[in-house]
VEXDREN-2710 file (C-alpha; in Angstrom, 1 decimal):
% VEXDREN-2710
k/r/px/py/pz
1/MET/43.7/50.0/109.9
2/PRO/43.9/46.0/110.5
3/PRO/47.8/44.7/111.5
4/MET/49.9/44.3/108.3
5/SER/50.0/40.2/108.6
6/SER/46.5/40.4/108.4
7/ARG/46.5/42.4/104.8
8/SER/49.1/40.3/103.8
9/PRO/48.9/37.1/101.1
10/ALA/49.9/33.9/103.6
11/LEU/52.8/32.2/102.0
12/PRO/52.7/28.8/100.4
13/SER/53.2/25.8/102.8
14/PRO/56.1/24.0/103.1
15/ARG/54.1/21.4/100.9
16/VAL/53.3/22.9/98.4
17/LEU/56.8/25.3/98.1
18/LEU/58.0/21.0/97.5
19/CYS/55.3/20.4/95.2
20/LEU/56.1/23.1/93.0
21/LEU/59.7/22.7/92.9
22/ALA/58.9/19.0/91.6
23/THR/56.5/20.5/89.1
24/TRP/59.4/23.4/87.8
25/VAL/62.0/21.0/87.8
26/VAL/62.1/18.1/87.5
27/TRP/59.2/17.8/85.1
28/GLY/61.2/19.7/82.8
29/SER/63.7/17.9/82.9
30/THR/61.4/14.2/82.2
31/TYR/60.7/15.8/78.8
32/LEU/64.2/15.1/77.4
33/ALA/64.3/11.8/79.6
34/ILE/61.0/10.5/77.1
35/ARG/63.1/11.2/73.8
36/VAL/65.5/9.3/75.4
37/ALA/64.1/6.4/76.3
38/LEU/62.1/6.2/73.2
39/GLN/65.4/4.8/72.0
40/GLY/64.4/1.8/73.0
41/PHE/60.8/2.1/74.0
42/ALA/58.2/2.6/71.8
43/PRO/55.7/5.9/73.0
44/PHE/52.7/3.7/74.6
45/VAL/55.0/1.0/75.8
46/GLN/57.2/3.7/78.0
47/MET/54.1/5.6/79.1
48/GLY/52.0/2.6/80.3
49/SER/54.5/0.4/81.7
50/ARG/55.9/3.8/83.5
51/PHE/53.1/4.1/84.9
52/VAL/52.1/1.2/85.7
53/VAL/55.0/0.7/88.0
54/ALA/54.7/3.5/89.6
55/GLY/51.2/3.1/89.9
56/LEU/51.8/0.0/91.8
57/LEU/54.8/0.6/93.8
58/LEU/52.3/4.1/95.6
59/MET/49.4/1.5/96.2
60/ALA/51.6/-0.9/98.0
61/TRP/53.2/2.5/99.7
62/ALA/49.3/3.8/101.0
63/ARG/48.0/0.8/102.0
64/TRP/51.2/0.2/103.8
65/ARG/50.2/3.5/105.9
66/GLY/46.8/2.1/105.9
67/ALA/45.0/3.8/103.3
68/PRO/41.5/2.1/101.9
69/TRP/41.0/0.5/99.2
70/PRO/39.2/2.8/96.5
71/ASP/35.5/1.9/96.2
72/ARG/34.3/0.9/92.5
73/ARG/33.0/4.4/92.0
74/GLN/36.7/5.9/92.6
75/TRP/37.3/2.8/90.5
76/GLY/35.2/4.8/87.8
77/HIS/37.1/8.1/88.2
78/ALA/40.5/6.7/88.4
79/LEU/39.8/5.0/84.7
80/VAL/38.3/8.4/82.9
81/ILE/40.8/10.6/85.0
82/GLY/44.1/8.5/84.0
83/ALA/42.5/7.9/80.2
84/LEU/42.5/11.7/79.9
85/MET/45.7/13.0/81.5
86/LEU/48.0/9.8/81.2
87/GLY/46.6/8.0/78.5
88/GLY/46.0/11.0/76.1
89/GLY/47.8/13.5/78.1
90/MET/51.4/11.5/78.7
91/GLY/50.8/9.1/75.5
92/GLY/50.8/11.8/73.3
93/THR/53.5/13.9/74.2
94/ALA/55.3/10.8/74.2
95/HIS/54.4/10.2/70.4
96/ALA/55.2/13.7/69.4
97/GLU/58.6/13.7/70.7
98/VAL/59.7/10.6/67.9
99/THR/59.6/13.5/65.2
100/VAL/59.4/16.9/67.4
101/GLY/62.2/17.9/69.4
102/SER/61.8/17.7/73.6
103/GLY/61.7/21.7/74.2
104/LEU/59.2/22.7/71.2
105/VAL/56.9/20.1/72.8
106/VAL/56.9/21.6/76.1
107/ALA/56.6/24.8/74.7
108/PHE/53.2/24.2/73.3
109/ILE/52.3/22.2/76.5
110/ALA/52.6/25.8/77.8
111/ILE/49.7/27.0/76.6
112/GLY/47.8/24.7/79.2
113/PRO/46.8/27.5/82.2
114/ALA/45.2/28.7/79.0
115/LEU/43.0/26.4/77.7
116/PHE/42.8/25.6/81.9
117/ALA/40.9/28.7/82.0
118/LEU/38.7/28.2/79.0
119/ALA/37.4/24.5/79.9
120/SER/36.4/25.7/83.4
121/LEU/34.1/28.4/82.3
122/PRO/31.1/26.1/81.8
123/PHE/31.8/25.8/85.9
124/GLY/31.3/29.0/86.9
125/VAL/35.1/30.3/86.6
126/ARG/35.2/33.6/84.4
127/PRO/38.4/35.0/83.6
128/ALA/39.3/38.2/84.3
129/ARG/40.8/41.2/81.2
130/VAL/44.4/40.5/82.2
131/GLU/43.6/36.7/81.7
132/VAL/41.8/37.1/78.5
133/ALA/44.8/38.5/77.3
134/GLY/47.0/35.8/78.6
135/ILE/44.8/33.5/76.8
136/GLY/45.0/35.3/73.6
137/LEU/48.8/35.5/73.9
138/GLY/49.7/32.5/74.8
139/LEU/47.5/31.3/71.8
140/VAL/48.9/33.4/69.2
141/GLY/52.1/32.1/70.5
142/VAL/51.2/28.2/69.8
143/LEU/49.7/29.6/66.6
144/MET/53.5/30.8/65.6
145/LEU/55.0/27.5/66.8
146/THR/53.1/25.4/64.4
147/ARG/54.4/27.9/62.1
148/GLY/58.3/26.9/62.8
149/GLN/60.0/24.4/60.7
150/GLY/59.9/21.4/63.9
151/PHE/56.2/21.3/63.6
152/GLN/55.4/21.9/60.1
153/ALA/57.8/19.1/59.6
154/SER/55.8/17.1/61.4
155/LEU/52.1/17.2/60.9
156/PRO/51.7/13.8/62.8
157/GLY/53.6/15.4/66.0
158/LEU/51.1/18.4/65.9
159/ILE/48.5/16.6/66.4
160/ALA/49.6/14.3/68.9
161/ILE/50.6/17.0/70.9
162/LEU/47.5/18.8/70.4
163/VAL/45.6/16.1/71.5
164/ALA/47.8/15.5/74.5
165/CYS/47.1/19.1/75.5
166/LEU/43.1/18.9/75.3
167/THR/42.6/15.5/76.3
168/TRP/45.1/16.5/79.7
169/THR/43.0/19.6/80.5
170/ALA/40.1/17.7/80.7
171/GLY/41.1/15.1/82.8
172/SER/42.6/18.2/85.3
173/VAL/38.8/20.0/85.2
174/LEU/36.9/17.0/85.4
175/THR/39.3/15.6/88.3
176/LEU/38.1/19.4/90.2
177/HIS/34.5/19.4/89.5
178/ARG/33.3/16.4/88.8
179/LEU/35.7/12.8/89.4
180/PRO/37.4/12.9/92.5
181/LEU/39.4/10.2/93.3
182/ALA/40.3/8.4/95.9
183/PRO/41.8/10.9/98.8
184/GLY/45.3/10.9/98.9
185/ALA/48.2/9.3/97.5
186/MET/45.5/6.2/97.5
187/GLY/43.5/8.1/94.5
188/TYR/46.8/9.4/92.8
189/ALA/48.3/5.7/92.5
190/SER/44.9/4.1/90.9
191/GLU/45.1/7.3/88.3
192/MET/47.9/5.5/87.4
193/LEU/47.3/2.3/88.0
194/ALA/44.4/3.4/85.5
195/GLY/46.1/5.1/82.9
196/GLY/48.8/3.1/82.7
197/THR/47.1/0.3/81.6
198/VAL/45.0/2.2/79.1
199/LEU/48.1/3.1/77.8
200/LEU/49.0/-0.9/77.0
201/ALA/45.9/-0.9/76.1
202/LEU/46.4/1.2/73.5
203/SER/50.2/-0.1/72.2
204/VAL/48.8/-3.6/72.4
205/ALA/45.7/-2.0/69.8
206/ALA/48.7/0.4/67.9
207/GLY/50.6/-3.3/67.3
208/GLU/54.0/-1.7/69.1
209/PRO/56.8/-3.1/69.7
210/TRP/57.8/-4.6/72.5
211/PRO/61.7/-4.0/74.1
212/LYS/63.7/-6.9/73.5
213/ALA/67.0/-5.7/74.6
214/PRO/67.2/-1.5/75.1
215/PRO/70.2/0.9/75.4
216/PRO/71.0/1.5/79.1
217/ALA/70.6/5.2/78.3
218/ALA/67.0/4.2/77.5
219/ILE/66.4/1.8/80.5
220/ALA/67.9/4.7/83.0
221/ALA/66.1/7.0/81.3
222/TRP/62.9/4.7/82.3
223/VAL/63.7/4.8/85.3
224/TYR/64.1/8.4/85.8
225/LEU/60.3/9.0/84.7
226/VAL/59.2/6.1/87.2
227/ILE/60.7/8.1/90.0
228/ALA/61.4/11.8/89.3
229/GLY/58.7/12.1/86.6
230/SER/55.8/9.5/88.3
231/LEU/56.2/9.3/91.8
232/ILE/57.2/13.0/92.5
233/ALA/56.3/15.9/90.2
234/PHE/53.2/13.9/88.6
235/ASN/52.0/13.2/92.6
236/ALA/53.2/16.8/93.4
237/TYR/51.2/18.4/90.1
238/MET/48.0/16.1/91.7
239/VAL/48.5/17.6/95.3
240/LEU/48.9/21.5/93.6
241/LEU/45.4/21.1/91.9
242/ALA/44.1/20.0/94.8
243/GLU/45.2/22.5/97.7
244/ALA/47.3/25.2/95.6
245/PRO/45.3/28.1/94.1
246/PRO/45.1/27.4/90.5
247/ALA/47.8/30.3/89.3
248/LEU/50.3/28.4/91.3
249/ALA/49.8/24.6/90.1
250/SER/49.9/26.1/86.5
251/SER/52.8/27.7/86.9
252/TYR/55.0/25.0/85.8
253/SER/53.9/25.9/82.1
254/PHE/56.7/29.0/82.0
255/VAL/59.1/27.3/84.0
256/ASN/59.1/24.1/82.3
257/PRO/60.0/24.9/78.7
258/VAL/62.7/27.0/79.9
259/ILE/64.6/23.9/81.7
260/ALA/63.4/21.8/78.6
261/MET/64.7/24.0/75.8
262/GLY/67.8/24.2/77.8
263/LEU/68.6/20.6/77.9
264/GLY/67.6/20.0/74.4
265/VAL/69.5/22.2/73.0
266/GLY/72.6/21.7/74.9
267/LEU/72.4/18.2/75.7
268/ALA/70.5/16.8/73.0
269/GLY/71.6/19.1/70.0
270/GLU/68.7/19.5/69.8
271/VAL/67.7/22.8/67.1
272/VAL/65.4/25.5/67.3
273/SER/64.8/28.8/65.4
274/PRO/64.7/32.2/66.0
275/PHE/61.1/32.2/64.6
276/GLU/60.5/29.2/67.7
277/TRP/62.2/30.9/70.3
278/ALA/60.2/34.0/69.4
279/ALA/57.2/31.6/69.3
280/VAL/57.7/30.6/72.8
281/GLY/58.9/33.9/73.9
282/VAL/55.2/34.6/72.8
283/VAL/53.7/32.0/74.9
284/LEU/55.9/32.5/77.6
285/ALA/54.6/36.2/77.9
286/GLY/50.3/34.9/78.0
287/VAL/51.2/32.4/80.8
288/VAL/52.8/35.3/82.5
289/LEU/49.9/37.1/81.8
290/LEU/47.6/34.5/83.3
291/VAL/49.1/33.9/86.4
292/LEU/48.9/37.7/87.3
293/GLY/45.1/37.7/86.5
294/ARG/44.6/34.5/88.4
295/ARG/46.7/36.6/91.9
296/ARG/44.8/39.5/91.4
END
């Protein structure tokens, strides 16, 4: 028999473990921060300015470390991926939180791994039976969420979060299979700059007002989103996409709702009905099945 060490799965590296912690805990807390920042910043303004500032800081750091500038082709990829993941994904999330509680929004986003598995089919990635069961269960849970009082009271919020999930998934799949970014931090910085610029252009097109005197809580939330949400958690997710198995990279989807809903109810006084709690449970059960199927 081979030695036990050769038959046991390798533990994730410390780098991957830190990235997991960031996507689980830090990212879970950013949804409440988005809602707080909306008190002083319009949705596209908030997201666009956040990612432009974070992108500039990260690009300056990468250049200081000697990283080369992205070439024209890599900038083109960054524009497409940034428009999808940040313009559609994060912009849609902020718009949804204008009328829907942050906990329910992130619970809906937990369908992401199921969408990721479906979007990977054209690239030859076939789900196992357990994964198929998880996808089906997750879709049932999301359908239940749409029937709850939170999304029933806001059709625009439901449309915004649906668009956000679809575009985020499309960007994640494309950057893995078709549109690679520049290596390392420079690639993530170019994506944030491109996506942030798209968001600011959407802000102008939508006629959003620019903040004049945001309340201190909104400013603090915006700073938190720049540092914790963009520079730490978003970059951690991009590292996981490149270096971790899909099951680990998408595992944030069943941790974030628990953290976000707890913070929303406990700190922001958001109301979640028993039916919506049950829907969240169904979604999370589907995500667990999906992750277990990928590990097998």
